[in-house]
ZAGU-866153 format. One line per 2 residues: number of its first residue (from 1); for each residue x, y, z of C-alpha. Coordinates in Angstrom, 2 decimals. Example, Ala and Ser with C-alpha at 12.3 -4.5 7.8 and 13.67 -1.06 7.14 Angstrom:
2
1	12.30 -4.50 7.80; 13.67 -1.06 7.14
% end
This chain:
764
1	1.16 -1.64 -43.26; 3.25 0.88 -40.06
3	1.23 1.02 -36.66; 2.56 4.03 -35.12
5	2.19 4.85 -31.55; 3.63 8.20 -29.82
7	5.90 8.37 -26.25; 5.10 11.93 -26.68
9	3.81 14.22 -23.62; 4.88 13.85 -20.28
11	8.03 12.11 -19.15; 9.71 12.11 -15.79
13	13.28 13.99 -15.79; 16.03 13.60 -13.20
15	18.91 16.14 -13.38; 22.16 16.67 -11.96
17	26.25 17.46 -12.08; 27.93 15.52 -14.57
19	30.73 12.98 -12.76; 31.69 10.36 -15.21
21	29.37 7.72 -14.43; 26.79 6.74 -16.78
23	23.30 6.41 -14.93; 20.51 3.09 -16.13
25	17.72 3.99 -13.61; 15.80 6.65 -11.32
27	17.02 4.68 -8.37; 20.57 5.96 -9.52
29	19.45 9.49 -9.84; 17.94 9.52 -6.30
31	21.02 8.17 -4.70; 22.57 11.05 -6.44
33	20.73 13.58 -5.19; 19.14 14.74 -8.37
35	16.50 17.10 -8.62; 13.10 15.38 -10.07
37	10.74 17.30 -12.35; 8.02 16.63 -15.25
39	9.77 17.23 -18.86; 7.37 17.64 -22.06
41	8.44 15.34 -25.29; 9.21 16.78 -28.05
43	10.96 19.15 -25.25; 14.08 21.28 -24.46
45	15.23 21.02 -20.89; 15.13 25.11 -20.88
47	11.54 24.94 -20.90; 11.05 22.26 -18.27
49	12.92 24.04 -15.82; 10.67 27.13 -16.62
51	7.89 25.06 -16.40; 9.10 24.25 -12.80
53	9.85 27.57 -11.68; 13.68 26.90 -11.45
55	14.16 29.32 -14.23; 13.16 32.70 -15.93
57	12.20 32.50 -19.34; 15.46 32.76 -21.78
59	14.07 34.91 -24.32; 13.20 37.31 -21.78
61	15.02 40.43 -20.07; 19.03 38.24 -19.51
63	18.08 35.25 -18.26; 19.29 33.50 -21.01
65	22.78 33.62 -19.45; 21.60 31.85 -16.00
67	21.83 28.52 -18.42; 25.23 28.29 -18.82
69	25.47 26.54 -15.22; 23.59 23.71 -17.04
71	25.95 22.75 -19.72; 27.66 20.69 -17.39
73	25.34 18.39 -15.97; 23.28 15.13 -17.13
75	19.43 14.61 -17.68; 17.74 11.44 -16.98
77	14.55 11.35 -19.15; 11.83 8.23 -18.28
79	8.69 7.17 -19.14; 6.75 3.87 -19.08
81	4.40 2.30 -22.23; 2.75 -0.91 -22.54
83	3.17 -2.98 -25.60; 0.17 -3.68 -27.92
85	-0.56 -7.65 -27.92; -2.19 -7.47 -31.22
87	0.89 -6.84 -32.46; 2.82 -9.34 -31.57
89	4.84 -10.88 -33.97; 5.71 -8.04 -35.90
91	8.89 -6.01 -35.90; 8.90 -3.49 -33.03
93	11.18 -0.25 -33.88; 11.65 2.58 -31.15
95	11.75 6.26 -33.38; 13.77 8.93 -31.95
97	13.41 11.76 -34.03; 16.00 14.15 -32.33
99	17.93 13.61 -29.43; 20.08 15.90 -28.01
101	22.70 14.37 -27.77; 24.87 12.13 -26.07
103	22.32 9.69 -25.15; 22.60 5.65 -23.59
105	19.09 4.66 -23.89; 18.22 1.46 -22.03
107	14.72 -0.49 -21.97; 14.00 -2.46 -18.94
109	17.37 -1.72 -17.93; 19.21 -3.36 -21.17
111	21.34 -1.07 -23.12; 19.86 -0.97 -26.73
113	21.12 2.25 -28.03; 23.56 4.77 -28.21
115	23.77 8.66 -29.97; 26.02 11.06 -30.43
117	24.27 12.90 -33.47; 21.49 15.68 -32.63
119	20.82 16.60 -36.21; 19.58 12.95 -37.29
121	17.19 10.30 -36.08; 17.49 7.25 -34.63
123	15.62 4.31 -34.47; 16.21 0.76 -33.18
125	14.50 -2.84 -33.24; 13.35 -3.45 -29.81
127	11.37 -7.00 -31.24; 13.62 -8.96 -28.71
129	13.28 -7.05 -25.65; 9.57 -5.28 -25.51
131	7.61 -6.58 -22.92; 4.37 -7.44 -24.18
133	2.71 -9.01 -20.94; 3.73 -6.25 -18.85
135	4.58 -2.39 -18.94; 7.98 -1.41 -19.92
137	10.29 1.45 -18.78; 11.86 3.60 -21.14
139	15.54 5.12 -19.81; 17.21 8.28 -21.77
141	20.58 9.07 -19.99; 21.68 12.62 -21.64
143	25.16 13.28 -20.89; 26.64 16.90 -20.38
145	28.34 17.69 -24.34; 30.76 20.07 -23.09
147	32.12 17.41 -20.92; 31.78 15.34 -24.10
149	34.05 17.46 -26.35; 36.61 17.45 -23.70
151	37.42 14.14 -24.15; 38.08 14.83 -28.12
153	40.91 16.03 -30.13; 41.84 19.45 -31.61
155	44.00 20.85 -34.17; 45.43 23.72 -35.72
157	42.88 24.50 -38.39; 40.08 22.99 -36.71
159	39.05 26.49 -35.00; 35.23 27.21 -33.93
161	33.49 30.31 -34.87; 33.09 32.90 -31.59
163	35.59 30.84 -29.84; 33.77 28.33 -29.88
165	36.43 25.48 -30.75; 33.96 22.60 -29.13
167	31.50 23.39 -32.15; 34.08 21.80 -34.61
169	33.35 18.71 -32.90; 30.06 18.34 -31.55
171	27.16 17.23 -34.32; 24.70 19.85 -32.76
173	24.20 23.24 -34.81; 26.70 25.59 -34.58
175	24.15 28.39 -33.78; 23.67 27.11 -30.47
177	27.30 27.93 -29.23; 26.43 31.44 -29.47
179	26.12 33.70 -32.76; 25.89 36.71 -34.00
181	22.12 36.40 -34.57; 21.54 33.36 -31.53
183	22.09 33.37 -28.01; 24.36 30.45 -26.82
185	22.12 27.87 -25.33; 23.74 23.74 -25.47
187	19.95 22.69 -24.35; 19.70 18.80 -24.01
189	16.75 17.08 -24.05; 14.26 14.75 -26.68
191	13.46 17.89 -29.12; 11.77 15.99 -31.81
193	8.90 13.02 -31.18; 9.49 9.90 -29.91
195	7.34 6.90 -30.80; 6.92 3.14 -31.36
197	6.50 1.67 -34.81; 4.86 -1.68 -35.91
199	5.64 -2.98 -39.15; 5.74 -6.60 -40.90
201	8.98 -7.61 -41.99; 8.63 -7.65 -45.50
203	9.03 -3.89 -46.04; 10.06 -1.26 -48.29
205	13.38 0.94 -47.22; 15.04 3.45 -49.41
207	13.21 5.10 -52.55; 14.24 7.24 -54.82
209	12.47 8.85 -57.65; 14.06 11.59 -59.88
211	13.44 13.61 -63.04; 15.75 12.92 -65.79
213	14.27 14.55 -68.55; 11.50 17.12 -68.43
215	9.60 19.06 -71.00; 5.98 20.00 -71.87
217	5.05 16.68 -73.78; 7.04 13.97 -71.92
219	9.01 13.32 -68.59; 11.61 10.43 -68.50
221	11.57 9.81 -64.54; 13.47 6.97 -62.86
223	12.82 4.73 -59.92; 15.25 3.07 -57.63
225	14.17 1.03 -54.64; 15.31 -1.31 -51.90
227	12.88 -3.32 -49.62; 13.71 -5.51 -46.59
229	12.58 -9.21 -46.73; 12.94 -12.26 -43.92
231	12.39 -14.71 -47.21; 15.89 -17.06 -46.45
233	14.80 -18.17 -50.41; 14.22 -14.49 -52.01
235	10.60 -15.36 -54.13; 10.06 -12.83 -56.94
237	8.70 -9.76 -55.73; 6.40 -7.02 -57.87
239	6.96 -3.25 -57.20; 4.59 -0.82 -58.60
241	4.14 2.61 -59.03; 1.22 4.64 -59.59
243	1.22 8.35 -59.81; -2.06 10.96 -59.98
245	-2.15 14.65 -60.47; -5.95 15.53 -61.11
247	-7.23 13.60 -63.14; -4.17 12.16 -64.94
249	-2.43 9.45 -63.63; 0.49 7.20 -64.54
251	1.95 3.85 -63.92; 4.87 1.33 -64.18
253	5.70 -2.10 -62.30; 8.89 -4.42 -62.38
255	8.92 -7.61 -61.07; 12.45 -8.05 -59.18
257	14.28 -11.29 -57.80; 16.26 -9.34 -55.39
259	15.92 -6.62 -53.06; 17.34 -3.78 -54.56
261	16.59 -2.63 -58.28; 15.47 0.53 -60.59
263	13.65 1.20 -63.45; 13.19 3.96 -65.54
265	9.58 5.25 -67.46; 7.99 7.92 -69.35
267	5.12 10.61 -68.25; 3.09 11.82 -71.23
269	2.01 15.33 -71.07; 3.58 15.94 -67.38
271	2.28 18.45 -65.73; 5.71 20.31 -64.59
273	6.57 21.96 -61.26; 7.91 25.38 -61.25
275	9.11 28.07 -58.69; 7.21 30.64 -57.64
277	5.93 32.95 -60.22; 7.50 30.71 -63.41
279	4.62 28.78 -63.22; 2.13 26.24 -61.28
281	2.88 23.96 -58.77; 1.37 20.05 -59.47
283	2.67 17.09 -57.03; 1.79 14.11 -57.92
285	0.85 11.61 -55.10; 2.98 8.88 -55.72
287	2.04 5.31 -53.86; 4.62 2.47 -53.96
289	3.38 -1.16 -53.88; 5.80 -3.78 -52.17
291	3.80 -7.27 -53.71; 4.79 -11.03 -53.28
293	2.65 -12.87 -55.31; -0.36 -11.16 -54.99
295	-0.01 -10.10 -51.33; 0.35 -6.59 -50.38
297	3.53 -6.37 -48.29; 4.10 -2.59 -48.10
299	2.77 1.00 -49.17; 4.03 4.20 -48.97
301	2.86 7.48 -50.39; 4.41 10.65 -50.79
303	4.00 13.40 -53.50; 6.50 14.75 -55.97
305	6.67 17.22 -58.13; 8.33 16.88 -62.11
307	10.77 18.84 -62.83; 14.98 19.29 -63.82
309	16.49 21.58 -61.43; 20.30 22.58 -61.40
311	22.61 25.68 -61.85; 24.72 26.28 -64.52
313	27.91 27.38 -62.70; 31.43 28.42 -63.42
315	34.85 29.51 -61.08; 36.96 29.57 -63.65
317	39.10 33.04 -63.31; 40.62 32.84 -66.95
319	36.64 32.43 -68.57; 33.40 34.32 -67.91
321	32.14 32.92 -64.72; 28.22 32.11 -64.08
323	25.77 31.02 -61.55; 22.60 30.82 -63.14
325	19.77 28.65 -61.73; 17.59 26.30 -64.37
327	14.52 24.62 -63.53; 13.05 22.83 -66.52
329	15.77 23.87 -68.63; 15.03 28.08 -68.38
331	17.08 29.95 -65.91; 15.06 31.34 -63.07
333	15.98 34.44 -61.24; 16.27 34.37 -57.93
335	14.50 36.50 -54.61; 14.91 34.68 -52.23
337	15.93 34.87 -48.57; 18.19 32.98 -45.83
339	15.86 30.46 -43.83; 17.59 30.80 -40.10
341	16.75 29.05 -36.69; 13.02 29.18 -36.66
343	13.66 28.69 -32.73; 17.07 28.81 -30.29
345	14.95 25.98 -28.50; 13.80 23.84 -31.57
347	11.72 21.74 -30.04; 9.20 24.90 -30.89
349	10.80 24.57 -34.54; 6.98 22.62 -35.84
351	4.53 25.27 -34.11; 6.47 28.03 -36.24
353	6.93 26.59 -39.74; 3.76 27.36 -41.26
355	3.30 30.89 -40.58; 6.95 31.71 -41.05
357	7.10 30.13 -44.99; 3.47 32.11 -44.91
359	5.96 35.55 -44.29; 8.34 33.89 -46.61
361	5.90 34.16 -49.95; 3.75 37.20 -48.41
363	7.10 39.02 -49.50; 7.87 37.62 -52.85
365	10.24 34.97 -52.27; 11.07 32.17 -54.80
367	14.20 30.77 -52.85; 14.90 29.86 -49.37
369	18.46 29.15 -48.74; 18.61 26.58 -45.17
371	22.29 28.17 -43.59; 24.29 26.03 -42.11
373	24.68 27.29 -38.58; 21.06 25.87 -38.01
375	19.44 22.02 -37.63; 17.80 20.65 -41.07
377	13.74 21.58 -41.43; 11.62 19.15 -40.92
379	9.52 17.27 -43.37; 6.68 20.18 -43.00
381	8.91 22.88 -44.30; 9.67 20.48 -47.54
383	6.08 19.96 -47.93; 5.46 23.34 -47.86
385	8.38 24.72 -49.74; 7.07 22.08 -52.59
387	3.46 23.44 -52.36; 4.66 26.85 -52.22
389	7.05 27.08 -55.58; 9.65 27.88 -53.18
391	13.15 26.68 -54.35; 15.96 25.23 -51.53
393	19.29 25.94 -51.18; 20.26 23.15 -48.37
395	23.44 23.69 -46.75; 25.06 20.79 -44.54
397	24.90 21.46 -41.19; 28.41 23.39 -40.65
399	29.11 26.74 -40.45; 32.39 29.35 -39.84
401	34.70 26.89 -38.69; 37.50 24.49 -39.82
403	36.30 20.89 -39.47; 37.99 18.07 -38.66
405	39.93 15.95 -41.40; 40.27 12.47 -39.52
407	38.52 9.28 -40.20; 36.29 9.15 -37.15
409	35.27 12.88 -38.24; 34.90 11.69 -41.66
411	32.46 8.65 -40.63; 30.35 10.82 -38.59
413	29.79 13.30 -41.61; 29.21 10.50 -43.86
415	26.30 8.99 -41.97; 24.54 12.18 -41.39
417	24.72 13.46 -44.89; 23.32 9.92 -45.97
419	20.25 10.48 -43.79; 19.65 13.86 -44.35
421	20.02 12.96 -47.75; 17.86 10.23 -48.20
423	15.16 11.74 -46.17; 14.40 14.44 -48.47
425	15.77 14.28 -52.09; 12.62 13.15 -53.48
427	11.45 16.65 -52.52; 10.92 19.05 -55.98
429	11.88 22.21 -54.01; 15.60 21.33 -53.48
431	17.73 22.98 -56.03; 21.13 22.19 -54.27
433	23.42 20.67 -51.81; 26.38 23.22 -50.54
435	28.69 21.47 -48.36; 28.88 24.46 -46.10
437	27.94 27.89 -44.55; 31.51 30.04 -44.66
439	33.97 27.94 -44.23; 35.51 28.65 -47.24
441	35.87 32.47 -47.16; 36.11 32.72 -43.43
443	38.61 29.74 -42.21; 40.50 28.53 -45.34
445	41.25 32.21 -46.73; 43.72 32.44 -43.91
447	46.14 29.35 -45.31; 47.72 29.29 -48.27
449	46.96 27.69 -51.52; 47.15 24.24 -51.80
451	47.11 21.12 -49.33; 46.53 23.54 -46.15
453	43.31 24.63 -47.48; 41.84 21.34 -48.67
455	38.86 20.14 -46.60; 38.02 16.76 -46.49
457	34.51 16.90 -45.72; 33.67 19.10 -48.33
459	35.80 18.52 -51.09; 35.79 14.48 -50.46
461	32.85 13.39 -48.27; 29.46 14.89 -49.14
463	30.50 14.82 -53.02; 30.95 11.17 -53.14
465	27.00 10.93 -50.52; 25.75 13.17 -52.86
467	27.03 11.34 -56.23; 25.49 7.96 -54.18
469	22.01 9.30 -52.93; 21.28 12.13 -55.08
471	23.32 12.15 -58.08; 21.36 14.47 -60.21
473	21.42 17.11 -57.98; 23.41 20.52 -58.34
475	26.63 20.31 -55.17; 28.29 23.60 -54.03
477	31.68 22.95 -52.13; 31.07 25.81 -49.87
479	28.78 28.99 -49.85; 30.87 30.89 -51.27
481	33.26 28.56 -52.35; 36.54 29.46 -53.13
483	38.13 26.63 -55.32; 42.03 26.45 -54.90
485	43.56 29.15 -56.90; 41.29 31.72 -55.36
487	42.88 34.15 -53.30; 39.39 35.26 -51.95
489	36.14 34.59 -51.54; 34.86 37.81 -53.44
491	36.49 36.44 -56.37; 33.80 33.84 -57.27
493	30.40 34.41 -59.13; 28.12 33.37 -55.51
495	29.16 35.57 -52.90; 28.05 37.03 -49.09
497	28.07 40.98 -49.32; 28.27 42.03 -46.05
499	31.40 44.10 -45.98; 31.42 47.19 -43.47
501	28.13 47.59 -42.76; 28.06 50.83 -44.07
503	26.24 53.03 -46.22; 24.22 50.70 -47.96
505	24.44 52.57 -51.59; 28.68 53.06 -50.90
507	31.23 51.35 -53.14; 30.98 47.92 -51.31
509	27.53 47.49 -52.10; 27.10 49.18 -55.03
511	30.16 47.77 -57.02; 29.90 44.29 -56.51
513	31.15 41.73 -58.67; 28.85 39.24 -57.30
515	26.66 37.28 -59.80; 24.77 35.73 -57.03
517	24.54 36.69 -53.73; 23.81 34.28 -51.37
519	23.70 36.32 -48.24; 23.30 40.48 -47.52
521	21.27 42.40 -45.00; 21.04 45.31 -43.29
523	20.26 45.87 -39.36; 16.71 46.83 -38.31
525	14.91 47.61 -34.80; 12.26 45.29 -33.46
527	8.61 47.60 -32.49; 8.64 48.93 -29.60
529	5.55 46.78 -28.08; 8.24 44.21 -29.25
531	11.14 45.30 -27.47; 8.92 45.48 -24.32
533	8.08 42.11 -24.43; 11.69 41.23 -23.98
535	13.41 43.59 -22.50; 12.42 45.27 -19.20
537	10.89 48.77 -18.60; 13.87 50.10 -16.82
539	16.60 49.03 -19.66; 14.01 49.60 -22.47
541	15.45 53.06 -23.31; 18.22 54.28 -24.49
543	19.82 50.91 -25.51; 23.43 52.75 -24.74
545	24.94 50.81 -21.23; 22.11 48.36 -21.44
547	22.93 45.14 -20.30; 19.41 43.24 -21.72
549	19.90 45.06 -25.68; 23.39 43.49 -25.25
551	22.25 39.78 -24.55; 19.56 40.56 -27.54
553	22.28 41.35 -29.14; 23.65 38.07 -28.71
555	26.73 39.05 -26.95; 28.01 37.01 -23.81
557	29.70 38.72 -20.75; 32.81 36.79 -21.94
559	33.86 37.26 -25.31; 33.30 40.63 -27.63
561	32.72 40.02 -31.27; 33.93 42.69 -33.37
563	31.11 44.98 -33.70; 27.97 45.80 -31.64
565	24.95 45.61 -33.06; 23.29 47.89 -31.57
567	25.63 50.63 -32.37; 26.05 49.64 -36.12
569	21.97 49.65 -36.18; 22.26 53.76 -34.96
571	25.28 54.23 -36.94; 23.78 53.43 -39.94
573	20.40 55.76 -38.73; 22.83 58.58 -38.47
575	23.82 57.81 -42.40; 20.44 57.89 -43.43
577	19.21 61.03 -40.96; 22.50 62.70 -39.86
579	22.13 61.95 -36.26; 20.42 59.05 -33.95
581	17.06 60.30 -32.77; 16.43 60.80 -29.04
583	13.55 58.88 -28.31; 12.74 55.04 -28.98
585	9.71 55.49 -31.00; 11.44 57.81 -33.43
587	14.61 55.55 -33.39; 12.82 52.46 -34.01
589	11.16 54.35 -36.82; 14.11 55.44 -38.06
591	16.20 52.04 -38.12; 13.25 50.71 -39.86
593	13.44 52.97 -42.62; 17.19 52.55 -42.71
595	16.89 48.85 -43.47; 13.80 49.04 -45.60
597	15.64 51.35 -48.13; 18.90 49.36 -47.75
599	17.29 45.70 -48.41; 15.03 47.02 -51.07
601	18.70 48.99 -52.80; 20.16 45.94 -52.53
603	17.45 43.68 -54.51; 16.88 46.30 -56.84
605	20.46 47.03 -57.92; 20.17 43.09 -58.49
607	16.93 42.97 -60.66; 17.79 45.92 -62.69
609	21.07 44.06 -63.65; 19.18 41.38 -65.01
611	21.21 39.49 -67.27; 24.62 39.68 -65.93
613	22.94 39.05 -62.37; 20.92 36.12 -61.60
615	20.29 35.91 -58.14; 20.07 37.87 -54.36
617	18.87 35.71 -50.95; 18.71 38.15 -48.25
619	18.89 37.98 -44.90; 16.23 36.97 -43.40
621	13.49 36.58 -42.86; 12.15 35.93 -39.32
623	14.11 36.10 -35.99; 14.81 32.76 -34.15
625	14.41 34.25 -30.68; 13.74 38.26 -29.77
627	16.80 40.09 -30.69; 18.11 43.01 -32.65
629	19.30 41.79 -36.20; 18.99 41.82 -39.68
631	15.62 40.17 -39.91; 12.39 41.69 -41.65
633	9.77 39.98 -38.89; 10.78 39.97 -35.19
635	10.31 36.32 -33.28; 6.60 37.60 -31.97
637	5.49 37.50 -36.22; 5.55 41.25 -36.05
639	6.97 42.35 -39.61; 9.30 45.73 -40.01
641	8.45 48.20 -42.65; 11.17 45.99 -44.66
643	8.91 43.42 -45.02; 6.29 45.26 -46.62
645	8.92 47.11 -48.65; 10.71 43.92 -49.93
647	7.40 42.68 -51.18; 6.64 45.33 -53.67
649	10.17 45.25 -54.65; 10.29 41.51 -55.32
651	7.08 41.63 -57.65; 6.84 38.83 -60.47
653	6.73 42.19 -62.77; 8.68 44.48 -61.76
655	9.55 48.87 -62.68; 12.07 50.43 -60.47
657	14.41 53.82 -60.81; 17.87 53.82 -60.97
659	20.35 55.33 -59.33; 20.95 59.33 -60.43
661	23.08 59.70 -63.02; 24.25 62.24 -65.96
663	21.38 64.50 -64.86; 18.65 61.75 -65.23
665	17.14 58.93 -63.59; 16.22 55.92 -65.66
667	13.07 53.73 -65.43; 13.92 50.14 -65.79
669	11.11 47.14 -65.73; 11.90 43.57 -65.22
671	9.98 40.91 -65.54; 10.46 37.30 -64.10
673	7.92 35.13 -65.31; 7.66 33.19 -69.19
675	4.97 35.10 -70.31; 4.32 38.27 -72.31
677	3.17 40.79 -70.29; 1.63 44.71 -71.27
679	0.60 47.81 -69.52; 0.64 51.17 -68.68
681	2.85 53.11 -66.26; 3.14 56.83 -64.66
683	5.80 57.70 -62.53; 4.77 60.99 -60.16
685	6.54 63.64 -57.93; 4.92 63.38 -54.81
687	5.44 66.73 -53.33; 4.47 68.16 -56.56
689	1.98 65.82 -57.73; 3.71 66.03 -61.13
691	3.95 63.23 -63.59; 7.64 62.87 -65.10
693	7.65 59.57 -66.90; 4.25 57.83 -68.38
695	3.48 55.45 -71.40; 2.97 51.89 -71.97
697	5.40 49.16 -72.39; 5.44 45.27 -73.49
699	7.51 42.60 -71.70; 8.96 40.01 -73.55
701	9.36 36.35 -71.19; 12.48 36.75 -68.75
703	12.98 40.54 -69.90; 14.74 43.31 -68.61
705	14.00 46.92 -70.84; 14.23 50.73 -69.82
707	11.48 52.08 -70.01; 12.08 56.03 -69.62
709	14.22 58.54 -68.22; 13.52 61.39 -66.67
711	15.62 64.56 -65.43; 16.99 64.54 -61.84
713	19.12 67.20 -59.87; 21.18 65.02 -57.10
715	20.71 67.56 -54.55; 17.00 67.88 -54.38
717	15.41 65.33 -52.20; 12.18 63.99 -53.07
719	9.85 61.02 -53.31; 8.43 59.79 -56.47
721	5.74 56.74 -57.19; 5.61 54.65 -59.66
723	2.36 53.13 -60.68; 2.05 50.01 -63.15
725	-1.37 48.41 -64.42; -1.52 45.19 -66.23
727	-4.73 44.39 -67.23; -7.21 44.44 -64.35
729	-4.32 44.54 -61.47; -2.53 47.66 -60.50
731	1.02 47.25 -58.60; 3.29 49.84 -56.77
733	6.57 51.14 -55.94; 8.56 53.93 -54.70
735	12.10 55.69 -55.16; 13.28 58.21 -52.74
737	15.71 61.03 -54.47; 18.44 63.09 -53.67
739	21.48 62.83 -51.55; 21.13 61.89 -47.58
741	20.78 62.81 -44.86; 17.02 63.03 -45.06
743	14.68 65.01 -42.38; 13.11 62.65 -39.90
745	10.01 64.36 -40.02; 10.11 64.52 -44.00
747	10.56 60.98 -44.35; 7.62 60.17 -41.94
749	5.42 62.05 -44.40; 6.57 60.13 -47.48
751	6.07 56.67 -45.44; 2.53 57.55 -44.73
753	2.50 58.13 -48.75; 3.81 54.83 -49.08
755	2.20 52.63 -46.90; -1.23 54.10 -48.37
757	-0.45 52.48 -51.64; -2.29 49.09 -52.29
759	-1.86 46.80 -50.73; -1.53 49.53 -47.45
761	0.26 48.68 -44.66; 0.83 50.57 -40.84
763	3.40 52.13 -39.79; 5.24 51.53 -36.45
% end
């Protein structure tokens, strides 16, 4: 069995300017005048510099700009370790969970590994080079990524978003080059754990378990495996698979003459895995054992959910389009959020993931879209999504930039996608793989139909990888996808709905043609208390003219994007209230109301068209650094009003009031479960206390019903409170009627009533 020893914690770090030379020892670094500090592993050099007192916190004030000068620096990490003499004779692997990015790695002065990809783990067999009797010296030399990028070639079509052409070549998360939601922080370091692994020389390698067919009475599973053996003449091996979930167990085995094989087997009365709201999330503990005769050679344990999952999609312009998620053959209405970087410094990700998943569940999500500008998340993320019933839409890491099509880049992506896919494919939560984020829509829309729009990476390389290693998973070439015959991305069933970002009830949002929206958002200011944590008092208010507000709007002095988030947020406030409040507290409140009402409108408009529209993934749960953004929870885990309001708009059984039409409002109910539901409801006009609609209702599984309507006048502003009872549970929603602008003080009074409904929450 494997024995793992971590090599984390404190390393020695030397850093200095890149002069093109590769350093192999600390003595060489000292001779060049490199500075010496302690480094933490896992870590990022920005955090090391901060702990050493050489730089200030990049997340505060405007300090993030101070780190651009390190983009042309080199970093030499070193630590010493002793091998476990009791493990002598076994295979020894040195494993790096993540290295940022271009590294040459030496053990006792000998080159053992070179890396060029931050996004995947790296390992090397050091059985023949490790010292057993004396301490070992491990040195990791990381070169300037920008200087490496300068040695690469760039084409007319391969253009980078936010003026960052280097991102098209470097296998680092696109957001780190500067994004509208993230600062430019290229960083460097050993951002994931480093470990030694001792193992026997007969071991399990790749394991693939998938559900071919599933019903309540039986499921057909396929198990594909490979293993390694040091036997020159292969004996017969036996692979045994057992599963346990509660009291239920199953077992299957195969005797094999070769290191690669597969078998299908049936599980009777399976406990099926479902997304949140549609059923439970039973997970079988799967144990795979490799035997030579009666000798146990290796054992692997993982969890597995029995389910089928796919997307029924059609992008044909001449026929009815479709984009419907199906789990176990049944339609699932997606209520989800985009999952963006947990931190601009990714060594901090792991400590944030549990709380972020809790927040996603807390506001009623049943799906998360792992956005293509991010790193690939840790196994902990997918484990939690398996447990909580969160479907995962997984982008490959490419976003908003033209990708090279040459053999070298195609080979890099093929290796990356293979590693990423094989490490995650056994998770029940993963719904689909998407080739990239907005490359079709943002880049290739600029080229005519035909060969100039062809993307080798997403049309050839990635589908080949998915077909080879995860063949039953749905693959979407890009999000949103533009087949060759499209003139623009809004012709498809799956769309990103950003548009002018003006009135959230304007024609762009209200009349959208998307069957499924995988991005849509609206700005909201963090609380005043949170703002004070990253903006100094002298620049806290007003925002106009503040350098720090611009920095935390992810602006860089060198380039200006097409819009200023702070000004746009103020304009959105002015739409709703007729003016921009003069004080910070009023501005924060007005902005959070604007965001909350907008996202409520987006979600409920899609839900009220259930049967036609099939889901919405809004932008986004939580910030990856302190900023002004579309997130509904700020970096410090403080929810904005929108988080609470979305939680009421994403309940499994939902009652909603539609927009005014023909002297009335309609009350619409949807049932996003597979159970019959019955209850009673009441709609009250808050100011007068008048009941305008009430009654009983029954909802079939997966149903939409118009329950009632009531008279209205569009010139009359007012608050309606919706309450419904199902069994012994009571649920609430609200609707703000009438044409704006609204009075800020009137809305504050309304929000006090809304916040007082169960579950109650505090206003900012």
